[in-house]
C-alpha positions in Angstrom: -68.8 -90.8 -9.0 -72.4 -91.0 -8.0 -74.5 -88.4 -6.2 -77.1 -91.0 -5.3 -78.5 -91.3 -1.9 -78.2 -95.0 -2.0 -75.9 -96.0 1.0 -74.0 -98.4 -1.3 -73.3 -95.5 -3.6 -72.5 -92.7 -1.1 -70.1 -90.1 -2.5 -66.5 -90.9 -1.7 -64.0 -89.3 0.6 -61.0 -88.1 -1.4 -57.4 -88.3 -0.1 -55.0 -85.8 -1.7 -51.3 -86.9 -1.9 -49.7 -83.8 -0.5 -46.0 -83.3 -0.8 -44.8 -86.5 -2.6 -41.3 -86.4 -0.9 -42.9 -86.3 2.6 -44.8 -88.9 4.6 -48.1 -88.2 2.9 -48.2 -90.9 0.3 -47.1 -93.6 2.7 -49.6 -92.7 5.4 -52.3 -92.5 2.7 -51.5 -96.0 1.5 -51.3 -97.4 5.1 -54.6 -95.7 6.2 -56.4 -96.8 3.0 -55.3 -100.4 3.5 -56.0 -100.4 7.3 -59.6 -99.2 6.6 -60.1 -101.5 3.7 -60.7 -98.7 1.3 -63.9 -97.6 3.0 -65.1 -95.6 5.9 -68.7 -96.7 6.8 -70.7 -96.5 3.5 -68.2 -94.2 1.9 -65.5 -95.4 -0.4 -62.0 -93.8 -0.2 -60.4 -92.5 -3.4 -56.8 -91.3 -3.7 -56.0 -88.2 -5.8 -52.4 -88.0 -7.0 -49.8 -89.1 -9.4 -50.6 -92.4 -11.2 -47.1 -93.9 -10.9 -46.8 -92.9 -7.2 -50.0 -94.8 -6.4 -49.7 -97.6 -9.0 -50.5 -100.2 -6.3 -53.8 -98.5 -5.7 -54.7 -97.8 -9.3 -58.4 -98.9 -9.2 -59.0 -96.4 -6.4 -57.0 -93.5 -7.9 -58.0 -90.2 -9.5 -54.9 -89.4 -11.4 -53.4 -86.0 -11.9 -52.3 -85.0 -15.3 -49.0 -83.7 -13.9 -46.5 -86.2 -12.7 -44.0 -86.2 -9.9 -40.4 -87.4 -9.2 -40.9 -88.7 -5.7 -37.7 -89.2 -3.7 -38.5 -89.6 0.0 -37.0 -86.8 2.0 -35.9 -84.8 -1.0 -38.5 -82.2 -2.0 -38.5 -81.1 -5.7 -40.3 -77.9 -6.7 -41.0 -79.5 -10.1 -43.6 -81.6 -8.3 -45.6 -78.6 -7.3 -47.8 -78.6 -10.3 -49.1 -82.1 -9.4 -49.4 -81.2 -5.7 -51.6 -78.2 -6.5 -53.6 -80.1 -9.2 -54.5 -82.8 -6.7 -56.0 -80.3 -4.3 -57.9 -78.5 -7.1 -59.4 -81.8 -8.4 -60.6 -82.8 -5.0 -62.1 -79.4 -4.2 -63.9 -79.3 -7.5 -65.3 -82.8 -6.9 -66.6 -81.7 -3.5 -68.1 -78.5 -4.9 -69.8 -80.4 -7.7 -71.3 -82.9 -5.1 -69.3 -85.8 -6.5 -67.3 -86.3 -3.3 -68.4 -86.0 0.3 -65.1 -84.6 1.8 -61.4 -84.1 1.1 -58.7 -85.2 3.5 -55.4 -83.6 2.6 -52.0 -85.0 3.2 -49.4 -82.4 4.4 -47.9 -80.0 1.9 -44.7 -77.9 2.4 -45.4 -74.2 1.8 -41.7 -73.3 1.5 -41.3 -75.8 -1.4 -44.5 -74.5 -3.1 -43.5 -70.9 -2.8 -40.3 -71.7 -4.8 -42.6 -71.8 -7.9 -44.7 -68.8 -7.0 -47.5 -70.4 -4.8 -49.1 -67.2 -3.3 -50.8 -68.7 -0.3 -49.4 -69.2 3.2 -50.8 -72.8 3.3 -53.6 -75.2 2.7 -56.3 -73.3 4.6 -55.9 -70.1 2.6 -55.7 -71.9 -0.7 -58.9 -73.8 0.1 -60.6 -70.6 1.0 -59.5 -69.2 -2.4 -60.7 -72.3 -4.4 -64.1 -72.3 -2.7 -64.7 -68.6 -2.6 -65.1 -68.7 1.2 -65.1 -65.4 3.0 -62.9 -66.6 5.8 -61.5 -70.0 6.5 -60.9 -70.9 10.1 -58.4 -73.6 11.4 -59.7 -75.9 14.1 -57.7 -78.7 15.8 -60.1 -81.4 17.0 -60.1 -84.7 18.8 -62.4 -86.6 21.1 -60.9 -84.7 24.0 -60.9 -81.2 22.8 -61.8 -78.8 19.9 -59.8 -75.6 19.7 -59.5 -72.7 17.3 -56.6 -70.1 17.5 -57.9 -66.7 16.6 -54.4 -65.8 15.3 -52.4 -68.6 13.8 -48.8 -68.0 12.5 -48.6 -64.5 13.9 -45.5 -63.5 15.9 -46.4 -63.2 19.5 -45.5 -59.5 19.6 -48.1 -58.8 16.9 -50.9 -60.8 18.5 -52.5 -58.1 20.7 -53.1 -55.8 17.7 -54.7 -58.7 15.8 -57.1 -59.5 18.7 -60.1 -57.4 17.6 -63.8 -57.5 18.5 -64.6 -58.0 14.8 -62.2 -61.0 14.4 -63.6 -62.6 17.6 -67.2 -62.2 16.5 -66.6 -63.5 13.0 -64.5 -66.5 14.2 -66.9 -67.4 17.0 -69.9 -67.3 14.6 -68.1 -69.6 12.2 -67.3 -72.0 15.0 -70.8 -72.0 16.4 -72.3 -72.7 12.9 -69.8 -75.5 12.3 -70.5 -77.2 15.6 -74.2 -77.4 14.6 -73.7 -78.3 10.9 -70.6 -80.5 11.0 -70.4 -81.9 14.5 -74.1 -82.4 15.3 -74.1 -80.2 18.4 -77.6 -78.8 18.6 -76.9 -76.1 21.2 -73.2 -75.5 21.1 -71.3 -74.0 24.1 -68.3 -71.9 23.3 -65.5 -70.9 25.7 -63.4 -67.9 24.8 -59.9 -67.6 26.4 -58.4 -64.4 27.6 -55.3 -63.0 26.1 -53.4 -62.1 29.2 -52.6 -64.1 32.4 -55.8 -64.5 34.5 -57.7 -63.0 31.6 -56.2 -59.6 32.5 -57.2 -59.7 36.2 -59.5 -56.7 36.0 -57.0 -54.7 33.9 -54.1 -55.2 36.2 -52.4 -57.6 33.8 -53.5 -56.2 30.5 -56.5 -54.2 29.1 -57.4 -56.3 26.0 -59.5 -58.8 27.9 -61.8 -56.1 29.3 -61.8 -53.7 26.4 -61.9 -56.1 23.4 -62.7 -59.7 24.4 -65.4 -59.1 27.0 -67.5 -56.8 24.7 -67.3 -59.4 21.9 -68.5 -62.1 24.3 -71.4 -59.8 25.4 -72.4 -59.2 21.8 -72.4 -63.0 21.1 -74.6 -63.6 24.2 -77.0 -60.9 23.1 -77.5 -62.9 19.9 -78.6 -65.9 22.1 -75.3 -67.9 21.9 -74.0 -69.9 24.8 -70.6 -68.2 25.2 -68.4 -67.7 28.2 -65.3 -65.5 28.5 -62.8 -64.1 28.6 -61.6 -67.1 30.7 -58.2 -67.7 32.2 -56.4 -70.1 29.9 -54.4 -71.8 32.6 -57.6 -73.4 34.1 -59.4 -73.9 30.8 -58.2 -77.3 29.6 -58.3 -79.7 32.6 -60.7 -82.6 32.4 -63.5 -81.1 34.4 -63.3 -77.7 32.6 -63.5 -79.4 29.2 -67.0 -80.9 30.1 -68.4 -77.3 30.3 -67.9 -76.4 26.6 -67.9 -77.9 23.1 -65.1 -75.9 21.7 -62.6 -73.2 22.7 -61.6 -70.0 20.9 -58.0 -69.1 22.0 -56.2 -65.9 21.1 -53.0 -67.3 19.7 -51.3 -70.4 18.3 -49.6 -72.0 21.3 -52.3 -71.1 23.7 -54.6 -73.5 21.9 -52.3 -76.0 20.2 -50.2 -76.9 23.2 -53.2 -78.3 25.1 -54.6 -80.3 22.2 -51.2 -81.7 21.2 -50.6 -82.7 24.8 -54.0 -84.4 25.0 -54.3 -85.8 21.5 -50.9 -85.9 19.8 -51.6 -88.9 17.6 -55.3 -88.4 17.0 -55.7 -84.7 16.6 -57.2 -83.5 13.3 -56.8 -80.2 11.4 -60.3 -79.2 10.3 -61.0 -76.1 8.1 -64.2 -74.4 9.1 -66.1 -71.8 7.1 -65.8 -73.6 3.8 -68.7 -74.9 1.6 -66.9 -78.3 1.6 -65.5 -80.6 4.3 -61.8 -80.6 4.7 -59.7 -82.4 7.3 -56.0 -83.2 7.5 -53.6 -84.9 9.8 -52.2 -82.6 12.5 -48.6 -82.9 11.4 -46.3 -81.8 8.7 -44.4 -83.5 5.8 -41.7 -85.0 8.1 -39.0 -85.2 5.5 -36.6 -86.6 8.0 -38.5 -89.9 8.3 -40.1 -90.1 4.9 -39.5 -93.5 3.3 -38.1 -95.0 6.5 -41.2 -96.8 7.6 -41.4 -94.8 10.8 -44.4 -92.6 9.7 -47.4 -93.1 11.9 -50.8 -93.3 10.2 -53.0 -92.7 13.2 -53.6 -89.0 12.6 -54.5 -89.7 9.0 -57.0 -92.4 10.1 -58.4 -89.9 12.6 -58.7 -87.3 9.8 -60.6 -89.7 7.6 -62.9 -90.8 10.4 -63.7 -87.1 11.3 -64.3 -86.3 7.6 -66.8 -89.1 7.4 -68.5 -88.1 10.6 -68.8 -84.5 9.4 -70.2 -85.6 6.0 -72.8 -87.7 7.8 -73.7 -84.7 10.0 -74.1 -82.4 7.0 -76.2 -85.0 5.2 -78.7 -85.0 8.1 -79.1 -81.2 7.8 -80.0 -81.1 4.1 
């Protein structure tokens, strides 16, 4: 793979196979064929088991480990190849041999059966790249949103909403909006935790005591940041015109709006990494794997966003 600046030899975008018993392999094939094996000036390459992608062999980076892929029937013996595909793609990106990685969904419960120590893709990618903190963004043309806490039980969320976490996450978001999305002067909205952003302490103290001071600190650094804002009025069309991304306090507060607005074209983007990583905003869907019902639109959206981010980063070098 070339590192040349020649548009005809632009580094490829890599598609990792994900869980072979899920819908990943079929949406990769479908998206690859739909796009003609390219996105703009960048070729697409598939990273996975040679037999599983034999029909795309000229465009394949094969794993040494092999899989027994039975749609809908996950097998922990496939985990070695699943992990290897991710490692190959990350190394290629770190070495400058690939522009981005688009990951098909994995199943953490299956991976954990063979000792996989990470909660999911995001944490594993942070480990492989040595990133201090990786942040999950869900993005589409309609909305970009980051949940401060992700898979945290709701009862534990207030304790996890800290000034330090808000500052660190917001800084990562603002940097990514500039570097990866080409937003010269990013505007960030920060949601409150409680109804009506606490309503002056009557409905909760965290908004005034934790979130507001974090917002003030970000403003003092010269960032365009507003908050804490009432989440119930933050996502309608007019409100969305006033910011470039939203930092929400917990999973459903941010993911319900984007999945309502962009269910089929939402993309999972990992911020804070030295590489570009996107993924479809859905899981392995074992129940429909192999039935022909899997929808490739989110995979295509993830590939398009990876290419856009790669182009944006190239302009800043």
